[in-house]
VEXDREN-2710 file (C-alpha; in Angstrom, 1 decimal):
% VEXDREN-2710
k/r/px/py/pz
1/MET/23.1/24.0/26.3
2/LYS/24.7/20.6/27.1
3/LYS/25.2/18.1/24.3
4/ARG/23.1/15.0/24.7
5/PRO/24.9/11.6/24.8
6/LEU/24.6/9.9/21.4
7/GLY/23.1/6.8/22.9
8/LEU/20.2/8.7/24.4
9/VAL/19.4/10.4/21.0
10/ALA/19.6/7.0/19.2
11/ILE/17.2/5.5/21.7
12/VAL/14.7/8.4/21.3
13/VAL/14.9/8.3/17.5
14/TYR/14.5/4.5/17.5
15/LYS/11.5/4.5/19.8
16/SER/9.8/7.3/17.8
17/PHE/10.5/5.3/14.6
18/ALA/9.2/2.1/16.1
19/ALA/6.0/3.9/17.3
20/LEU/5.4/5.4/13.9
21/LEU/5.9/2.1/12.2
22/LEU/3.5/0.4/14.6
23/MET/0.9/3.1/14.0
24/VAL/1.2/2.9/10.2
25/THR/0.9/-0.9/10.4
26/ALA/-2.2/-0.6/12.6
27/ILE/-3.9/1.9/10.3
28/ALA/-3.1/-0.2/7.2
29/ARG/-4.6/-3.3/8.8
30/PHE/-7.7/-1.3/9.9
31/ILE/-8.2/0.0/6.3
32/ILE/-7.7/-3.5/4.8
33/ASP/-10.2/-4.9/7.3
34/ILE/-12.8/-2.2/6.4
35/LYS/-12.2/-2.9/2.6
36/LYS/-12.8/-6.6/3.2
37/LEU/-16.2/-6.0/4.9
38/PRO/-19.0/-5.7/2.3
39/SER/-21.2/-3.8/4.8
40/PHE/-19.0/-0.7/4.7
41/ARG/-19.3/-0.3/0.9
42/ARG/-21.7/2.3/-0.2
END
């Protein structure tokens, strides 16, 4: 099993972190938008 270059590992970690952060932000905004709309309240 060859060792991966550190740069490649760093890029993969950074991209997965960025994607996760983007997803969390999108979900948070979606939840906030739903809470602001009175029609969704039951």
